[in-house]
Backbone bond lengths (Angstrom), bond angles and torsions (degrees), N, CA, C in turn:
res aa  C-N    CA-C-N  psi(-1)  N-CA   C-N-CA  omega(-1)  CA-C   N-CA-C  phi
1 X - - - 1.587 - - 1.570 103.57 -
2 X 1.276 116.90 133.84 1.436 131.70 164.63 1.507 108.54 -88.92
3 X 1.334 116.14 86.01 1.543 120.04 -168.95 1.567 106.87 -69.68
4 X 1.269 117.72 -28.56 1.551 114.88 177.84 1.501 108.56 -68.99
5 X 1.287 118.65 -36.31 1.465 121.81 -175.67 1.654 104.54 -71.94
6 X 1.345 114.91 -42.33 1.439 116.73 177.52 1.538 109.89 -55.58
7 X 1.271 115.62 -43.67 1.478 120.48 -174.92 1.477 106.42 -60.60
8 X 1.336 118.29 -55.10 1.370 124.68 -173.18 1.539 113.83 -58.20
9 X 1.410 111.98 -33.01 1.537 118.07 -174.20 1.394 108.06 -87.64
10 X 1.372 119.66 -47.11 1.434 123.80 -166.97 1.498 119.38 -98.94
11 X 1.307 112.68 -22.58 1.566 114.09 -171.70 1.618 108.78 -119.03
12 X 1.297 118.01 -42.85 1.441 116.97 -172.49 1.540 113.64 -61.14
13 X 1.443 114.65 -38.33 1.511 111.11 178.05 1.475 118.32 -66.34
14 X 1.278 117.63 -8.01 1.521 124.18 179.80 1.503 110.83 -97.91
15 X 1.297 115.25 6.74 1.551 116.08 -176.32 1.446 106.62 -121.29
16 X 1.350 114.32 153.29 1.409 127.78 163.86 1.536 111.78 -89.96
17 X 1.282 121.21 86.03 1.439 124.12 -166.56 1.491 109.87 -113.89
18 X 1.427 109.21 101.03 1.548 114.77 -173.40 1.534 107.69 -79.27
19 X 1.291 124.02 46.69 1.460 120.56 -177.90 1.421 113.28 -67.41
20 X 1.353 117.18 -50.19 1.506 127.45 -178.21 1.589 112.22 -58.27
21 X 1.411 110.79 -43.95 1.440 115.22 175.68 1.532 119.87 -63.01
22 X 1.423 113.42 -45.22 1.366 120.35 176.19 1.504 118.30 -72.54
23 X 1.344 110.44 -36.32 1.578 118.56 -169.83 1.564 107.13 -130.23
24 X 1.341 117.09 71.87 1.433 121.28 -172.22 1.573 114.13 -59.77
25 X 1.251 118.71 -13.34 1.505 120.73 -176.17 1.575 107.48 -105.61
26 X 1.392 116.49 14.65 1.446 121.02 179.35 1.597 104.11 -122.54
27 X 1.334 115.81 144.01 1.455 120.87 178.49 1.537 109.67 -138.19
28 X 1.286 119.72 142.89 1.471 124.33 171.48 1.552 112.96 -80.59
29 X 1.388 112.85 -24.47 1.385 118.56 -175.78 1.508 123.25 -102.61
30 X 1.380 111.19 -13.99 1.435 119.80 177.08 1.581 111.88 72.35
31 X 1.314 116.18 -140.73 1.455 119.06 -175.46 1.465 110.92 104.26
32 X 1.405 112.43 -176.80 1.429 118.97 178.03 1.523 112.51 -53.02
33 X 1.360 116.95 142.70 1.552 122.64 -178.23 1.509 112.87 69.96
34 X 1.401 121.29 17.18 1.475 120.92 175.21 1.545 106.82 -136.78
35 X 1.201 113.42 153.39 1.536 122.51 -178.00 1.484 108.22 -138.36
36 X 1.367 116.05 140.51 1.558 122.56 179.40 1.619 106.17 -47.55
37 X 1.326 114.56 137.04 1.480 120.31 174.85 1.480 110.85 -66.29
38 X 1.408 117.10 -28.42 1.524 119.22 175.00 1.525 112.63 -63.16
39 X 1.284 118.91 -11.34 1.453 122.03 -179.58 1.518 116.47 -104.31
40 X 1.361 111.34 -2.57 1.422 121.86 -171.13 1.643 104.69 -98.10
41 X 1.345 109.92 149.16 1.502 114.37 168.06 1.510 106.53 -78.19
42 X 1.264 116.86 132.94 1.451 127.16 173.29 1.499 112.79 -150.44
43 X 1.405 116.93 171.25 1.521 120.63 179.31 1.538 100.70 -124.34
44 X 1.445 112.13 125.80 1.433 117.63 178.42 1.572 104.70 -111.32
45 X 1.373 117.08 123.80 1.417 123.45 -178.71 1.549 103.09 -89.86
46 X 1.325 119.79 127.11 1.472 123.62 -179.56 1.515 108.51 -115.54
47 X 1.307 123.49 129.27 1.487 124.36 173.62 1.482 107.40 -162.25
48 X 1.326 116.23 149.98 1.443 119.96 172.65 1.527 108.56 -79.62
49 X 1.358 113.06 170.88 1.506 118.40 -178.56 1.481 108.90 -61.67
50 X 1.414 113.19 136.85 1.444 121.24 178.98 1.429 117.97 77.20
51 X 1.368 116.10 13.75 1.491 121.18 176.92 1.487 113.59 -87.01
52 X 1.372 111.98 -25.13 1.579 112.38 178.21 1.499 112.92 122.65
53 X 1.318 117.48 17.72 1.575 117.24 -179.49 1.456 113.55 -55.48
54 X 1.355 112.85 -51.96 1.444 121.45 -178.58 1.545 114.17 -53.54
55 X 1.322 112.48 -53.71 1.545 116.51 -176.75 1.482 105.65 -69.75
56 X 1.294 126.30 -33.32 1.440 124.94 174.85 1.585 113.72 -62.34
57 X 1.275 111.15 -39.99 1.439 116.17 179.30 1.571 110.95 -70.10
58 X 1.309 114.63 -34.23 1.573 119.89 174.46 1.431 112.28 -59.87
59 X 1.374 114.26 -41.12 1.498 123.11 -175.79 1.570 107.96 -70.63
60 X 1.352 111.60 -38.38 1.498 117.62 -176.67 1.539 106.88 -72.23
61 X 1.257 116.78 -35.44 1.587 120.93 176.64 1.545 106.70 -65.35
62 X 1.207 121.97 -40.56 1.412 124.16 177.61 1.503 113.69 -65.50
63 X 1.348 114.68 -43.56 1.460 119.94 -176.83 1.549 114.13 -76.45
64 X 1.360 111.98 -32.91 1.553 119.10 -174.35 1.532 106.30 -96.79
65 X 1.206 122.05 -3.92 1.536 120.02 -174.11 1.510 113.18 63.06
66 X 1.279 114.40 24.48 1.571 119.67 176.01 1.462 111.91 90.39
67 X 1.377 120.98 -3.03 1.456 123.50 -177.56 1.470 112.86 -61.79
68 X 1.404 114.13 122.24 1.485 117.89 178.97 1.537 110.87 91.55
69 X 1.240 119.06 -26.39 1.533 119.53 -179.02 1.434 111.77 -84.37
70 X 1.377 118.65 149.61 1.409 124.61 177.89 1.603 114.14 67.18
71 X 1.347 109.64 24.12 1.509 113.71 -179.72 1.524 106.79 -101.68
72 X 1.282 120.49 -38.20 1.510 120.15 172.65 1.562 108.04 -116.98
73 X 1.338 119.39 159.66 1.374 123.15 176.88 1.499 117.83 -60.32
74 X 1.378 113.27 158.95 1.538 119.02 179.17 1.576 104.42 -86.50
75 X 1.302 113.02 169.76 1.476 122.68 179.73 1.615 103.57 -62.99
76 X 1.393 122.58 -37.78 1.388 120.40 -174.37 1.574 107.22 -70.42
77 X 1.228 119.63 -38.44 1.469 123.68 178.16 1.536 112.70 -63.64
78 X 1.370 117.28 -43.43 1.383 121.97 -177.36 1.525 109.84 -72.02
79 X 1.323 115.44 -33.43 1.542 117.60 174.02 1.486 108.75 -60.91
80 X 1.305 118.33 -43.55 1.500 124.73 178.66 1.491 111.89 -65.41
81 X 1.311 117.18 -36.51 1.475 119.32 -172.58 1.672 113.12 -94.37
82 X 1.259 110.13 -28.46 1.528 114.13 -178.85 1.476 113.85 -116.75
83 X 1.420 114.90 -67.71 1.463 118.23 -168.76 1.447 120.27 -57.49
84 X 1.368 111.00 -51.95 1.504 118.32 -176.58 1.451 112.26 -67.91
85 X 1.275 123.74 -50.94 1.487 121.02 -179.37 1.499 108.58 -65.27
86 X 1.339 122.66 -38.99 1.374 120.87 177.82 1.549 115.95 -62.40
87 X 1.307 115.73 -38.37 1.432 123.10 172.50 1.499 111.91 -62.09
88 X 1.277 116.40 -42.45 1.473 117.97 175.03 1.443 116.14 -64.77
89 X 1.398 116.28 -40.39 1.481 120.11 -179.57 1.569 112.36 -67.77
90 X 1.359 114.22 -33.50 1.440 119.38 -178.46 1.621 109.06 -70.99
91 X 1.331 114.84 -29.08 1.389 118.08 173.87 1.534 120.84 -88.97
92 X 1.425 111.61 7.21 1.476 123.49 -173.85 1.530 111.36 54.46
93 X 1.296 118.23 41.68 1.393 130.62 173.52 1.425 111.75 -94.82
94 X 1.369 124.17 153.06 1.445 124.11 167.04 1.493 109.28 -58.50
95 X 1.410 114.12 144.36 1.436 118.02 176.24 1.507 103.75 -92.87
96 X 1.373 115.23 114.28 1.436 123.68 -178.14 1.600 106.25 -136.54
97 X 1.324 112.06 155.57 1.394 116.07 169.78 1.510 115.84 -67.62
98 X 1.325 116.38 147.65 1.472 118.17 -173.36 1.607 106.57 -127.03
99 X 1.277 116.47 116.93 1.557 119.24 179.91 1.434 110.84 -93.70
100 X 1.440 118.52 -39.76 1.553 120.22 -175.44 1.536 108.63 -59.85
101 X 1.440 109.58 125.86 1.431 117.68 178.50 1.513 117.93 -53.77
102 X 1.453 109.39 -47.73 1.470 116.17 -177.33 1.510 106.63 -64.17
103 X 1.270 125.53 -39.33 1.451 123.81 -177.86 1.451 110.28 -74.36
104 X 1.247 123.26 -27.60 1.426 125.18 174.11 1.574 109.50 -62.88
105 X 1.324 112.57 -40.41 1.533 113.96 179.77 1.533 111.83 -70.62
106 X 1.299 117.99 -26.54 1.470 122.55 172.82 1.484 109.19 -63.32
107 X 1.268 119.61 -49.54 1.452 125.46 -170.52 1.679 106.54 -71.64
108 X 1.332 119.80 -42.73 1.391 121.38 178.57 1.515 111.27 -67.57
109 X 1.371 118.91 -28.24 1.417 121.61 171.60 1.441 114.46 -66.86
110 X 1.394 116.19 -41.41 1.374 126.02 175.92 1.645 108.29 -53.49
111 X 1.289 109.58 -55.31 1.478 119.99 -176.16 1.546 108.81 -58.99
112 X 1.306 120.56 -37.35 1.469 121.23 -178.93 1.509 108.80 -77.26
113 X 1.379 123.15 -24.29 1.401 123.04 175.42 1.452 112.21 -69.77
114 X 1.341 118.62 -29.61 1.422 122.23 178.35 1.558 111.12 -88.90
115 X 1.297 119.18 -40.75 1.457 125.10 -173.54 1.494 110.99 -110.25
116 X 1.316 116.94 107.32 1.524 119.66 177.23 1.388 112.88 -53.45
117 X 1.328 118.11 133.05 1.470 124.07 -178.88 1.405 113.92 93.24
118 X 1.439 121.32 -11.98 1.474 121.74 175.03 1.524 108.22 54.78
119 X 1.372 116.34 -143.20 1.261 122.76 176.99 1.595 126.35 -51.60
120 X 1.356 106.93 -25.54 1.499 112.74 172.07 1.442 109.79 -63.92
121 X 1.295 120.83 -40.87 1.456 123.83 177.05 1.613 111.24 -65.70
122 X 1.232 110.55 -41.60 1.427 118.13 -179.81 1.578 110.01 -54.17
123 X 1.354 114.13 -49.77 1.522 119.83 175.35 1.486 109.04 -58.21
124 X 1.264 119.80 -38.16 1.472 120.15 -172.76 1.608 110.81 -71.17
125 X 1.366 117.50 -17.20 1.450 121.49 173.72 1.482 114.37 -69.95
126 X 1.310 119.48 -17.66 1.429 127.35 -176.36 1.550 104.60 -81.41
127 X 1.413 110.91 152.39 1.500 119.02 173.98 1.713 107.24 -119.19
128 X 1.261 108.77 147.67 1.457 114.36 -173.21 1.585 106.67 -116.71
129 X 1.289 117.18 137.14 1.526 117.33 178.00 1.453 116.44 -56.12
130 X 1.264 119.58 133.96 1.472 122.89 179.48 1.490 111.92 -59.08
131 X 1.330 116.66 -31.25 1.456 119.90 -177.53 1.492 116.17 -79.25
132 X 1.317 119.41 -2.12 1.412 121.97 175.35 1.496 111.90 -71.36
133 X 1.293 117.88 117.87 1.557 121.73 179.36 1.422 113.96 -105.30
134 X 1.291 116.12 98.78 1.521 119.82 177.73 1.512 108.79 158.11
135 X 1.341 112.05 -169.46 1.464 120.56 -175.96 1.557 110.32 -112.39
136 X 1.368 120.45 106.46 1.416 119.23 -177.85 1.533 107.79 -63.81
137 X 1.357 116.59 141.46 1.424 119.11 173.65 1.656 108.57 -121.38
138 X 1.360 113.57 136.96 1.460 114.20 176.06 1.580 106.94 -152.72
139 X 1.334 115.38 168.16 1.377 118.46 176.00 1.548 109.07 -113.27
140 X 1.280 108.30 69.85 1.600 122.42 -159.89 1.507 116.73 -86.29
141 X 1.389 115.73 -31.90 1.568 111.79 -165.90 1.614 101.35 -131.23
142 X 1.302 110.89 168.01 1.399 118.30 -171.71 1.566 113.66 -155.61
143 X 1.276 121.56 139.83 1.439 122.62 175.76 1.582 112.47 82.26
144 X 1.314 115.00 155.66 1.491 126.38 -177.06 1.427 112.09 -51.69
145 X 1.366 122.57 -51.69 1.428 123.40 -177.20 1.581 111.40 -61.95
146 X 1.195 120.78 -43.26 1.521 119.67 -179.15 1.546 109.39 -70.16
147 X 1.353 113.00 -41.02 1.500 117.54 179.00 1.656 112.76 -60.66
148 X 1.353 111.97 -41.65 1.460 116.22 178.74 1.608 109.10 -68.00
149 X 1.199 115.31 -41.95 1.510 122.98 -173.31 1.583 103.66 -61.08
150 X 1.357 113.01 -48.29 1.532 121.26 -179.11 1.531 109.69 -56.75
151 X 1.370 110.66 -51.08 1.446 117.51 -172.35 1.598 110.41 -63.01
152 X 1.366 114.15 -41.41 1.490 119.46 -176.81 1.577 110.00 -76.37
153 X 1.264 123.20 -27.00 1.432 124.62 -168.48 1.492 111.55 -109.50
154 X 1.325 118.94 -25.79 1.469 119.99 -175.55 1.507 108.34 -131.41
155 X 1.318 119.24 76.98 1.464 122.39 -166.25 1.621 110.63 -77.42
156 X 1.367 116.12 -7.19 1.378 121.70 169.30 1.566 116.19 -76.28
157 X 1.267 113.48 -14.38 1.539 118.53 179.98 1.445 109.34 -82.45
158 X 1.366 117.09 135.52 1.440 123.64 171.70 1.605 105.49 -96.12
159 X 1.338 112.87 122.51 1.493 117.67 -175.88 1.622 103.38 -104.59
160 X 1.299 114.14 120.66 1.480 114.53 175.25 1.602 108.72 -118.92
161 X 1.338 115.25 117.43 1.495 123.90 -173.73 1.502 105.42 -99.99
162 X 1.369 115.03 128.27 1.442 119.75 170.87 1.438 109.29 -104.45
163 X 1.322 120.98 136.76 1.444 122.18 -175.10 1.582 110.36 -126.24
164 X 1.336 117.63 151.76 1.458 124.20 -174.12 1.553 104.10 -158.29
165 X 1.398 116.24 136.65 1.445 119.77 -177.23 1.619 106.84 -61.36
166 X 1.445 109.86 149.79 1.534 110.21 -177.45 1.483 118.44 -55.00
167 X 1.222 119.74 -45.07 1.396 125.02 -172.69 1.662 111.03 -64.96
168 X 1.331 111.97 -33.67 1.373 118.14 176.59 1.473 109.07 -69.98
169 X 1.214 116.38 -41.61 1.570 121.71 179.08 1.655 105.20 -62.74
170 X 1.339 117.41 -48.40 1.422 117.26 178.29 1.514 113.77 -54.41
171 X 1.365 111.75 -45.16 1.523 108.37 -174.18 1.626 110.93 -70.96
172 X 1.328 112.98 -32.02 1.503 115.94 176.40 1.559 112.08 -63.92
173 X 1.325 112.27 -37.08 1.437 116.62 -172.08 1.536 103.25 -76.17
174 X 1.322 118.77 -38.12 1.495 121.46 -179.88 1.460 113.11 -62.23
175 X 1.325 114.24 -25.83 1.554 116.87 -176.55 1.465 116.97 -97.46
176 X 1.383 116.52 -5.32 1.490 115.62 -176.50 1.584 109.31 -95.33
177 X 1.200 114.87 158.59 1.486 118.67 -177.42 1.579 113.00 -121.97
178 X 1.324 113.02 65.43 1.404 128.17 178.35 1.478 111.88 -87.52
179 X 1.279 127.86 118.70 1.404 128.26 -174.11 1.509 107.46 -62.73
180 X 1.297 118.19 -20.47 1.423 122.74 -177.08 1.574 112.91 -76.95
181 X 1.250 113.62 -20.77 1.511 120.06 -177.64 1.486 114.24 -80.10
182 X 1.389 112.53 68.26 1.407 121.35 178.40 1.519 110.16 -115.23
183 X 1.380 115.48 138.19 1.461 119.21 -176.06 1.444 104.55 -153.59
184 X 1.392 119.51 124.02 1.422 120.35 175.09 1.583 107.67 -91.13
185 X 1.326 111.58 174.33 1.495 116.26 -173.93 1.476 117.00 82.07
186 X 1.255 111.48 178.85 1.473 115.42 -177.95 1.665 106.13 -131.22
187 X 1.325 112.33 156.48 1.460 118.92 -174.52 1.499 109.26 -134.20
188 X 1.356 113.86 135.57 1.439 114.92 167.49 1.582 109.00 -93.34
189 X 1.404 112.54 -164.34 1.511 110.32 179.43 1.470 113.83 -107.23
190 X 1.380 114.27 18.89 1.582 114.47 -178.74 1.500 112.04 -68.39
191 X 1.420 118.66 -18.86 1.418 119.13 -178.99 1.543 115.19 -76.18
192 X 1.354 112.91 -13.52 1.530 117.80 -177.61 1.524 107.81 -80.90
193 X 1.265 117.04 155.12 1.507 119.05 169.59 1.485 109.27 -58.40
194 X 1.421 114.08 141.24 1.458 121.79 -165.61 1.500 107.72 -56.84
195 X 1.343 124.24 -39.86 1.399 126.76 -178.07 1.531 120.22 -64.29
196 X 1.418 110.79 -11.99 1.507 115.67 -179.09 1.519 110.46 -104.94
197 X 1.346 116.07 -3.84 1.552 112.08 -171.28 1.439 114.79 -72.51
198 X 1.453 116.71 -37.25 1.508 114.50 179.20 1.540 112.84 -60.80
199 X 1.364 116.70 -45.58 1.439 119.93 177.15 1.409 116.48 -59.07
200 X 1.408 112.48 -43.01 1.510 121.25 176.16 1.537 112.69 -54.43
201 X 1.427 113.11 -46.18 1.479 117.39 -176.35 1.517 105.21 -69.24
202 X 1.140 125.72 -31.25 1.545 122.74 176.88 1.574 109.69 -69.96
203 X 1.314 115.05 -33.43 1.418 115.32 176.53 1.459 114.14 -79.41
204 X 1.292 118.97 -26.64 1.536 120.00 170.09 1.516 106.15 -68.07
205 X 1.201 120.27 -45.27 1.591 123.62 -176.95 1.534 106.11 -60.15
206 X 1.304 116.40 -41.88 1.566 117.02 -175.33 1.512 105.28 -77.77
207 X 1.339 126.60 -4.20 1.354 123.12 -175.74 1.537 121.29 77.84
208 X 1.380 113.28 12.65 1.474 121.90 176.63 1.462 113.23 -84.61
209 X 1.379 120.68 -18.62 1.384 122.33 171.15 1.445 111.98 -127.50
210 X 1.378 117.82 129.55 1.473 122.26 -173.34 1.517 110.42 -96.39
211 X 1.350 110.30 163.80 1.499 115.43 178.79 1.610 107.83 -70.69
212 X 1.237 121.95 -32.82 1.567 120.65 177.25 1.516 108.05 -60.99
213 X 1.364 119.20 -43.85 1.453 123.85 -177.90 1.529 109.69 -61.06
214 X 1.372 112.48 -44.89 1.516 114.05 -178.71 1.504 110.31 -65.98
215 X 1.344 121.38 -40.32 1.399 122.01 179.00 1.446 111.33 -59.70
216 X 1.394 121.07 -43.64 1.422 125.49 -176.26 1.677 106.72 -66.04
217 X 1.211 117.77 -50.00 1.423 122.58 -177.20 1.516 114.43 -65.31
218 X 1.434 114.47 -36.58 1.377 117.64 173.23 1.541 111.59 -64.75
219 X 1.276 119.51 -47.22 1.392 122.33 177.64 1.584 116.26 -60.72
220 X 1.349 113.23 -36.76 1.429 122.38 177.38 1.592 105.48 -68.41
221 X 1.252 117.54 -48.10 1.500 120.38 -179.27 1.489 112.60 -57.69
222 X 1.368 116.25 -26.32 1.546 115.56 179.95 1.404 109.94 -70.34
223 X 1.344 120.70 -26.26 1.439 123.52 179.57 1.505 112.47 -90.81
224 X 1.391 113.80 -39.52 1.518 114.51 -168.96 1.529 116.84 -123.69
225 X 1.383 113.70 -5.39 1.415 115.83 179.74 1.495 112.84 76.09
226 X 1.393 116.29 -159.93 1.453 121.62 -178.68 1.570 110.90 -121.04
227 X 1.241 118.98 -15.31 1.394 119.14 -172.71 1.466 112.08 -91.63
228 X 1.445 116.11 156.20 1.405 125.06 172.63 1.540 106.77 -70.09
229 X 1.330 114.84 171.14 1.511 120.73 173.02 1.411 113.83 -62.75
230 X 1.290 118.19 120.43 1.427 127.58 -171.31 1.562 117.03 -68.95
231 X 1.394 114.07 -32.09 1.455 123.86 -171.84 1.437 113.94 -103.20
232 X 1.239 121.87 17.82 1.484 125.98 -167.88 1.613 108.77 -59.57
233 X 1.354 114.07 -32.23 1.520 117.22 -178.16 1.534 113.49 -57.70
234 X 1.314 113.52 -28.83 1.467 117.66 -177.20 1.615 116.43 -76.78
235 X 1.423 114.63 -3.93 1.415 118.95 -175.13 1.451 108.41 -125.44
236 X 1.306 121.11 123.76 1.492 123.02 -179.43 1.488 111.58 -74.64
237 X 1.350 123.63 -12.29 1.426 125.34 177.10 1.471 113.85 -100.47
238 X 1.378 117.00 12.51 1.441 122.49 176.36 1.605 111.45 -109.85
239 X 1.333 115.13 127.69 1.515 122.58 -173.06 1.527 106.98 -131.32
240 X 1.278 113.61 130.85 1.473 113.85 177.23 1.588 107.56 -125.71
241 X 1.404 110.92 140.73 1.416 119.49 179.95 1.532 113.95 -127.57
242 X 1.283 118.51 116.37 1.459 120.91 171.89 1.466 108.64 -74.57
243 X 1.361 115.93 122.16 1.377 119.69 -168.22 1.535 117.41 -100.95
244 X 1.358 120.02 -11.31 1.450 125.71 -171.91 1.408 110.35 -58.48
245 X 1.272 125.71 -35.67 1.490 129.88 -177.45 1.511 112.00 -103.10
246 X 1.238 116.89 9.15 1.548 122.24 174.45 1.384 114.25 -117.60
247 X 1.467 115.09 136.04 1.459 120.38 171.18 1.565 113.51 -63.99
248 X 1.214 114.89 158.35 1.520 119.24 171.55 1.506 114.94 -50.16
249 X 1.312 110.49 -39.05 1.560 119.01 -179.83 1.587 108.59 -62.71
250 X 1.402 113.49 -47.98 1.340 121.06 179.61 1.554 114.90 -60.29
251 X 1.323 111.48 -40.01 1.471 114.93 179.90 1.520 106.89 -66.62
252 X 1.360 116.39 -45.94 1.485 121.12 178.37 1.590 113.22 -52.12
253 X 1.297 112.28 -46.65 1.411 124.36 177.72 1.529 110.45 -53.31
254 X 1.395 114.03 -49.38 1.442 118.81 -174.32 1.563 110.49 -67.68
255 X 1.294 113.56 -31.07 1.521 118.39 -178.54 1.527 106.42 -74.41
256 X 1.281 119.55 -41.69 1.459 124.34 177.30 1.631 109.38 -56.49
257 X 1.314 109.46 -40.90 1.499 110.09 177.21 1.498 113.54 -66.13
258 X 1.371 118.37 -34.43 1.450 120.67 172.56 1.663 108.64 -56.80
259 X 1.203 114.77 -46.35 1.378 122.22 -174.49 1.540 107.42 -59.33
260 X 1.340 114.19 -50.68 1.505 123.01 -178.73 1.568 107.10 -59.43
261 X 1.441 118.07 -46.53 1.474 119.08 178.33 1.490 114.54 -59.79
262 X 1.404 114.50 -38.06 1.389 119.34 178.98 1.514 112.20 -66.04
263 X 1.328 118.61 -37.25 1.449 124.37 177.03 1.568 112.02 -63.89
264 X 1.354 115.75 -29.89 1.551 119.96 -173.19 1.466 106.37 -83.91
265 X 1.341 122.23 -17.51 1.521 122.54 -179.32 1.477 113.05 114.11
266 X 1.363 112.19 170.17 1.480 122.68 -164.54 1.572 110.54 -70.08
267 X 1.302 120.10 -20.70 1.576 119.72 178.58 1.580 115.05 -86.48
268 X 1.301 117.04 -2.16 1.477 122.08 -176.85 1.630 101.45 -78.32
269 X 1.315 116.30 153.75 1.463 122.66 -179.39 1.430 109.54 -100.95
270 X 1.364 116.48 150.42 1.502 121.72 174.60 1.534 106.38 -110.16
271 X 1.357 114.06 179.54 1.438 113.79 177.02 1.652 108.09 -131.48
272 X 1.329 112.60 58.24 1.368 119.97 178.61 1.571 107.04 -66.09
273 X 1.404 115.21 159.33 1.447 121.58 -174.36 1.473 114.96 56.39
């Protein structure tokens, strides 16, 4: 099955997809003056919910003056434009917008079960204008399967993974006020690694971890687990940063260093970990 062709024929015509309006240098159809995104150099920031992607991107925006940002869609947008409606269409369900975070994870998992590489593949379906001069940045992929697929199939992509312990992520997620952080249902602590449950229970009792945060992280863990990508050392274009002891500015500086190393060529060294 040519999944991209299926999407363009059966799903895209049923959507109001403002891709060209918001991202004028990106196309779903390609043509003269465009090249597949899978053949372009870009930087993908990878991190589970609550790790600090948004804050890191804000710092990068300040440091880089916006260069490379807002050139290609975010993961959330591509889930809305490709993964979720395609999963709904394949299941003969109505194509509707999905706000609930846990339900969104269900649909993106369905998409990945049909389309090898999941959202990494969806990004590769895009085309970028040849006249764009720079390195696009996005937080587009997530989890070991998508990371591995991107590293194996798109060697020009630089993959930067940010990691943070699960309980720290839960506390951060519980304290933020993002309108997108909605999740129905209830969660207990059984999805957490056994050694974390007692401490997590104490934090729930103290009000530092909310039921909504637990529901979101549980649904996310069902798709992507808790661990960072295990085989990163085998790929020169994979970089992992533990962020618990680093400020957002330090994380942004480390990522900018990756960008600079990538620009100098494959024999330059990075300072991952």
